VOGU-3710 file (C-alpha; in Angstrom, 3 decimals, decimal comma):
1> mlrvaispcp> 131,098/-66,526/321,020  134,834/-66,431/320,462  135,737/-64,984/317,037  138,991/-66,246/315,525  140,572/-65,261/312,135  143,252/-67,222/310,442  144,624/-67,570/306,958  144,039/-70,627/304,815  147,696/-71,318/304,387  148,709/-74,946/305,261
11> ndtfnffall> 150,646/-73,894/308,490  147,465/-72,195/309,948  145,140/-75,005/308,996  147,534/-77,465/310,462  147,894/-75,445/313,694  144,195/-74,899/314,019  143,043/-78,302/312,723  141,554/-79,347/316,060  139,501/-76,234/316,273  138,512/-76,366/312,612
21> tgkihfresi> 137,263/-79,993/312,966  135,599/-79,654/316,351  138,076/-81,954/318,074  138,585/-79,412/320,820  135,406/-78,286/322,731  135,200/-74,977/324,654  132,560/-73,705/327,024  131,537/-71,046/324,454  131,180/-71,494/320,750  133,952/-70,550/318,361
31> kidmkplhel> 133,492/-68,992/315,011  136,571/-69,228/312,672  136,923/-67,121/309,716  139,633/-67,806/306,990  140,896/-64,622/305,182  144,059/-63,865/303,266  146,969/-62,631/305,376  146,781/-59,058/304,169  143,090/-58,845/305,240  143,998/-60,209/308,581
41> nealfqeknp> 146,725/-57,650/308,914  144,361/-54,907/308,012  141,754/-56,166/310,504  144,416/-55,992/313,273  144,660/-52,273/312,843  140,942/-51,501/312,704  139,593/-49,627/315,656  136,560/-51,835/315,845  137,925/-55,183/314,850  135,441/-58,014/315,194
51> ydfiksssaa> 137,818/-60,680/316,287  139,050/-61,837/319,649  142,065/-63,526/318,010  143,751/-62,687/314,741  146,643/-64,504/313,148  148,848/-61,850/311,740  152,248/-61,474/310,097  155,269/-60,836/312,465  155,813/-57,483/310,862  152,131/-56,448/311,589
61> ylecqd> 152,309/-57,686/315,113  155,471/-55,613/315,887  153,747/-52,445/314,463  150,655/-52,755/316,590  152,578/-53,309/319,940  152,856/-50,251/322,328
//
């Protein structure tokens, strides 16, 4: 199962509409969690983060890059 985390802001729901509504089908199932952006940013820095894909802020992304 592919675990995805996005925020409930209109931009994210628009960008991920096809996944949220099942219009796009993948070989494996997809679980989408919606969380506030600050929680997504925190999850990005957790050592054992449960997601395969996390939508984060640009600032958090820059901090987590090597």
